[in-house]
VOPAGU-2260 file (C-alpha; in pm, 1 decimal, decimal comma):
REM VOPAGU-2260
SITE   aa  ch    i         X         Y         Z
SITE  MET   A    0   12778,7   14347,5   13085,9
SITE  ARG   A    1   12461,5   14424,5   12890,9
SITE  ALA   A    2   12599,2   14235,3   12590,1
SITE  LEU   A    3   12668,5   13931,0   12810,6
SITE  VAL   A    4   12307,1   13926,9   12933,0
SITE  ILE   A    5   12180,5   13942,8   12573,2
SITE  VAL   A    6   12414,3   13663,6   12463,1
SITE  LEU   A    7   12315,0   13443,9   12758,6
SITE  SER   A    8   11946,2   13503,2   12691,8
SITE  LEU   A    9   12000,9   13376,8   12337,0
SITE  VAL   A   10   12213,1   13076,7   12438,5
SITE  VAL   A   11   11986,0   12940,8   12711,6
SITE  PRO   A   12   11676,0   12897,1   12489,4
SITE  ILE   A   13   11890,2   12730,5   12224,0
SITE  GLY   A   14   12033,7   12491,3   12482,9
SITE  ALA   A   15   11685,9   12414,4   12615,4
SITE  TRP   A   16   11560,7   12352,7   12260,6
SITE  ALA   A   17   11853,0   12121,8   12184,0
SITE  THR   A   18   11781,1   11916,2   12495,9
SITE  ALA   A   19   11412,4   11889,8   12405,0
SITE  ALA   A   20   11499,2   11789,7   12048,9
SITE  VAL   A   21   11674,4   11471,9   12161,0
SITE  ALA   A   22   11398,7   11363,9   12399,5
SITE  LYS   A   23   11241,1   11035,2   12298,6
SITE  GLU   A   24   10873,4   10950,3   12284,4
SITE  ARG   A   25   10700,2   10618,5   12233,9
SITE  ALA   A   26   10421,7   10574,1   11980,6
SITE  ALA   A   27   10147,9   10428,8   12200,2
SITE  PHE   A   28    9931,0   10375,7   11891,1
SITE  LEU   A   29   10177,6   10111,6   11763,6
SITE  ASP   A   30   10094,8    9801,8   11965,2
SITE  GLY   A   31   10347,0    9539,8   11858,5
SITE  GLN   A   32   10585,2    9513,8   11566,3
SITE  TYR   A   33   10498,3    9624,8   11211,9
SITE  ALA   A   34   10661,2    9586,0   10871,3
SITE  THR   A   35   10589,4    9589,5   10501,1
SITE  ALA   A   36   10500,3    9248,7   10353,5
SITE  ALA   A   37   10854,0    9203,5   10215,9
SITE  GLN   A   38   11020,1    9297,1   10545,9
SITE  CYS   A   39   10787,4    9070,3   10744,5
SITE  GLU   A   40   10885,7    8780,9   10519,0
SITE  LYS   A   41   11252,8    8855,8   10592,3
SITE  LEU   A   42   11177,0    8843,7   10965,5
SITE  ARG   A   43   11003,2    8506,8   10931,4
SITE  LYS   A   44   11305,3    8363,6   10746,5
SITE  ILE   A   45   11548,7    8491,2   11013,2
SITE  GLU   A   46   11337,4    8353,6   11296,6
SITE  ALA   A   47   11315,1    8019,0   11113,9
SITE  GLY   A   48   11692,7    7995,5   11136,6
SITE  GLY   A   49   11809,3    8192,5   10833,4
SITE  LYS   A   50   12133,1    8387,6   10848,1
SITE  GLU   A   51   12097,5    8757,8   10926,6
SITE  THR   A   52   12307,9    8978,6   10700,1
SITE  VAL   A   53   12281,8    9331,4   10569,2
SITE  SER   A   54   12067,9    9207,3   10278,0
SITE  THR   A   55   11847,9    8965,6   10475,2
SITE  ALA   A   56   11786,2    9170,9   10792,2
SITE  PRO   A   57   11435,1    9314,3   10812,7
SITE  GLU   A   58   11344,9    9678,1   10866,4
SITE  LEU   A   59   11082,0    9690,8   11141,8
SITE  LEU   A   60   10859,6    9949,9   11309,9
SITE  ASP   A   61   10747,7    9950,4   11672,2
SITE  ALA   A   62   10660,7   10203,0   11944,1
SITE  ASP   A   63   11026,2   10317,1   11960,9
SITE  GLY   A   64   11058,4   10378,7   11585,2
SITE  PHE   A   65   11208,7   10214,7   11278,3
SITE  ARG   A   66   11508,8    9983,0   11309,2
SITE  GLY   A   67   11717,9    9790,7   11062,7
SITE  TRP   A   68   12065,9    9649,0   11009,8
SITE  GLU   A   69   12231,5    9977,5   10913,9
SITE  GLY   A   70   12028,6   10228,1   11113,3
SITE  GLY   A   71   11686,4   10346,2   11209,4
SITE  CYS   A   72   11467,2   10631,3   11330,0
SITE  GLU   A   73   11355,9   10716,8   11683,3
SITE  PHE   A   74   11040,9   10909,5   11768,5
SITE  THR   A   75   11115,4   11248,6   11923,7
SITE  LYS   A   76   10769,6   11409,4   11914,5
SITE  ILE   A   77   10428,7   11269,1   11819,5
SITE  PHE   A   78   10109,1   11464,0   11760,0
SITE  GLU   A   79    9772,2   11293,5   11727,2
SITE  HIS   A   80    9606,0   11465,5   11431,8
SITE  GLU   A   81    9275,9   11281,9   11408,4
SITE  PRO   A   82    9200,8   11093,0   11732,5
SITE  GLY   A   83    9268,2   10722,7   11690,9
SITE  GLN   A   84    9323,3   10759,0   11314,5
SITE  SER   A   85    9629,6   10966,3   11223,0
SITE  TRP   A   86    9949,1   11092,9   11381,6
SITE  LEU   A   87   10232,6   11326,9   11281,9
SITE  ALA   A   88   10575,8   11222,2   11406,2
SITE  PHE   A   89   10909,9   11397,0   11415,5
SITE  MET   A   90   11195,3   11148,0   11416,1
SITE  VAL   A   91   11572,9   11144,4   11434,8
SITE  CYS   A   92   11715,1   10895,7   11186,0
SITE  SER   A   93   12063,2   10751,5   11155,2
SITE  GLU   A   94   12234,2   10538,9   10896,3
SITE  GLY   A   95   12599,6   10469,5   10959,7
SITE  MET   A   96   12755,5   10802,8   11057,9
SITE  SER   A   97   12475,2   11008,6   10902,0
SITE  VAL   A   98   12206,1   11158,0   11128,9
SITE  ASN   A   99   11907,9   11359,7   11007,1
SITE  ALA   A  100   11555,6   11467,8   11098,0
SITE  ALA   A  101   11250,6   11316,6   10930,5
SITE  THR   A  102   10878,4   11378,3   10940,8
SITE  TYR   A  103   10626,8   11095,1   10906,8
SITE  VAL   A  104   10248,6   11069,2   10900,0
SITE  PHE   A  105   10086,6   10744,9   11019,9
SITE  VAL   A  106    9729,0   10677,2   10906,4
SITE  LYS   A  107    9539,1   10383,6   11055,4
SITE  ASP   A  108    9397,7   10154,5   10786,8
SITE  GLY   A  109    9210,6    9876,0   10967,2
SITE  ASP   A  110    9478,4    9675,4   11149,4
SITE  ALA   A  111    9756,1    9831,4   10940,7
SITE  PHE   A  112    9912,7   10175,4   10895,5
SITE  GLU   A  113    9984,6   10378,2   10585,0
SITE  VAL   A  114   10323,2   10536,0   10652,0
SITE  HIS   A  115   10396,3   10859,0   10465,6
SITE  ARG   A  116   10746,1   11007,5   10479,1
SITE  SER   A  117   10777,2   11375,7   10404,8
SITE  GLY   A  118   10943,9   11433,9   10069,1
SITE  GLU   A  119   10896,7   11072,8    9954,3
SITE  GLU   A  120   10770,7   11071,5    9596,7
SITE  GLN   A  121   10678,6   10702,2    9578,6
SITE  GLY   A  122   10380,8   10739,3    9809,8
SITE  PRO   A  123   10301,8   10568,3   10139,2
SITE  GLU   A  124   10399,7   10217,2   10242,2
SITE  LEU   A  125   10157,3    9983,0   10415,4
SITE  TYR   A  126   10283,8    9842,9   10745,5
SITE  THR   A  127   10098,9    9548,7   10898,3
SITE  ARG   A  128   10143,6    9370,1   11228,8
SITE  CYS   A  129   10444,4    9141,0   11196,7
SITE  ASP   A  130   10516,1    8936,4   11504,6
SITE  ALA   A  131   10672,0    8643,5   11323,5
SITE  LYS   A  132   10736,3    8431,9   11632,6
SITE  LYS   A  133   10367,4    8451,3   11707,7
SITE  GLY   A  134   10272,4    8360,9   11350,0
SITE  LYS   A  135   10094,9    8691,5   11286,6
């Protein structure tokens, strides 16, 4: 009986952690839709009537996360590091059948954001507001 209590005490926190890990958050600091310059251009072409395919579909960022033709990332936990200027985000990303965790840092740069992905050697990407239908 004692062993059962010990096992249950180990299982319950793991189950609670697993439930918390899939909870979604919204990034309130991202007001609208953002993309790199190249991805925003793709969005403008699609909204002008271009055909959307795996090679022409844009990869976009909004308060729910990143999204693209083959997958995306959803925010699971966001921490404001420097008020109004930088945030650390834990995300769950999927591409096809592959699912993994990712860590990002978002740094406000005027009206844009420098987006740093943990482990990325090429440096940050600059995401600007890209609401193509609104001409922004």
